[in-house]
C-alpha positions as CSV (number, residue, x, y, z in Angstrom):
1,M,-30.8,10.2,-34.9
2,L,-29.4,10.3,-31.4
3,A,-27.4,12.9,-29.5
4,V,-25.2,11.8,-26.6
5,R,-23.5,13.9,-24.0
6,L,-20.3,12.4,-22.8
7,P,-17.8,13.5,-20.1
8,Q,-14.9,15.5,-21.5
9,E,-12.5,12.6,-20.7
10,I,-14.5,10.1,-22.7
11,E,-14.9,12.6,-25.6
12,A,-11.1,13.2,-25.6
13,R,-10.4,9.4,-25.7
14,L,-12.8,9.0,-28.5
15,D,-11.3,11.9,-30.4
16,F,-7.8,10.5,-29.9
17,L,-8.8,7.0,-31.1
18,A,-10.6,8.4,-34.1
19,K,-7.7,10.5,-35.2
20,K,-5.2,7.7,-34.7
21,T,-7.3,5.2,-36.7
22,G,-8.9,7.4,-39.3
23,R,-12.4,6.4,-38.2
24,T,-15.1,8.6,-36.8
25,K,-16.1,8.9,-33.2
26,T,-19.6,7.9,-34.4
27,F,-18.2,4.6,-35.6
28,Y,-16.7,3.8,-32.2
29,V,-19.8,4.9,-30.3
30,R,-22.0,2.7,-32.6
31,E,-19.6,-0.3,-32.1
32,A,-19.7,0.1,-28.3
33,V,-23.5,0.2,-28.3
34,L,-23.8,-2.8,-30.6
35,E,-21.2,-4.7,-28.5
36,H,-23.0,-4.1,-25.1
37,L,-26.7,-3.6,-25.9
38,E,-27.6,-7.2,-25.4
39,E,-26.0,-7.3,-22.0
40,L,-27.8,-4.1,-21.0
41,E,-31.1,-5.5,-22.2
42,D,-30.6,-8.7,-20.3
43,Y,-29.7,-6.9,-17.1
44,Y,-32.2,-4.1,-17.1
45,L,-35.1,-6.2,-18.4
46,A,-34.4,-8.8,-15.7
47,A,-34.2,-6.0,-13.0
48,S,-37.5,-4.6,-14.2
49,R,-39.2,-8.0,-14.0
50,S,-37.6,-8.5,-10.5
51,E,-39.0,-5.2,-9.3
52,K,-42.5,-6.3,-10.4
53,N,-42.2,-9.3,-7.9
54,L,-43.3,-11.8,-10.6
55,P,-43.3,-15.3,-9.4
56,G,-40.0,-17.1,-10.0
57,I,-39.5,-20.6,-11.5
58,P,-37.5,-23.1,-9.5
59,L,-34.3,-24.3,-11.1
60,E,-35.6,-27.8,-11.2
61,E,-38.6,-26.7,-13.3
62,V,-36.3,-24.7,-15.7
63,E,-34.1,-27.8,-16.1
64,R,-37.1,-30.0,-16.7
65,R,-38.6,-27.6,-19.3
66,L,-35.2,-27.4,-21.1
67,D,-34.8,-31.2,-20.8
68,L,-31.6,-30.7,-18.8
69,A,-32.7,-32.8,-15.9
70,D,-30.6,-36.0,-15.1
């Protein structure tokens, strides 16, 4: 279970969409989370790693490991 506080404008937009389509606001919030969660994970996990100043891997090494080198 999760409770989310949204700005009134967003709440109103969700309410309008739900009424016009016959679906629930919960349906659309779930859809939005599922649609964007992977992008958020990628961004914030990368930012977290970056903040830890872990050593990077040169592009040439990545290409070699993935067998992408010419």
